[in-house]
C-alpha positions in Angstrom: -37.6 39.7 19.4 -40.8 40.6 17.5 -40.0 38.1 14.8 -39.7 35.3 17.4 -43.0 36.4 18.9 -44.6 36.2 15.4 -43.2 32.7 14.9 -44.6 31.6 18.2 -48.0 32.9 17.3 -47.9 31.2 14.0 -46.9 27.8 15.6 -49.8 28.2 18.1 -52.3 28.9 15.3 -51.0 26.0 13.2 -51.2 23.5 16.1 -54.8 24.5 17.0 -56.3 24.9 13.5 -54.4 22.1 11.7 -53.8 19.2 14.1 -53.1 16.8 11.2 -50.3 18.9 9.7 -48.1 15.9 8.9 -50.8 14.4 6.6 -51.0 17.5 4.4 -49.2 17.8 1.0 -46.4 20.2 0.5 -48.5 22.5 -1.6 -51.3 22.6 1.1 -48.7 23.3 3.8 -47.2 26.2 1.8 -50.6 27.7 1.1 -51.8 27.4 4.7 -48.5 28.7 6.1 -48.6 31.8 3.8 -52.2 32.5 4.8 -51.4 32.2 8.5 -48.3 34.3 8.2 -50.1 37.1 6.3 -52.9 37.1 8.9 -50.5 37.3 11.9 -48.3 40.0 10.3 -51.4 42.1 9.4 -52.7 41.9 13.0 -49.4 42.2 14.8 -48.5 45.6 16.3 -44.7 46.1 16.3 -45.0 49.0 18.8 -46.3 46.8 21.6 -44.2 45.1 24.2 -43.4 41.4 23.6 -45.5 39.5 26.2 -44.6 36.0 25.1 -42.6 34.2 27.8 -38.9 34.0 27.2 -38.8 30.1 27.3 -41.3 30.0 24.4 -39.3 32.5 22.4 -36.1 30.5 22.9 
């Protein structure tokens, strides 16, 4: 379930920080997604309990 919680966190960050995601080029999207993924994975603690609501994860 942790990988789904990480994905939900990434989606949340992308929506808030990059509201015009559709207008970006493929290269820009890849670079931004990699940066956000690295940031979330480095700050995510796998030992903690998943607190994201089940309907968001599914």
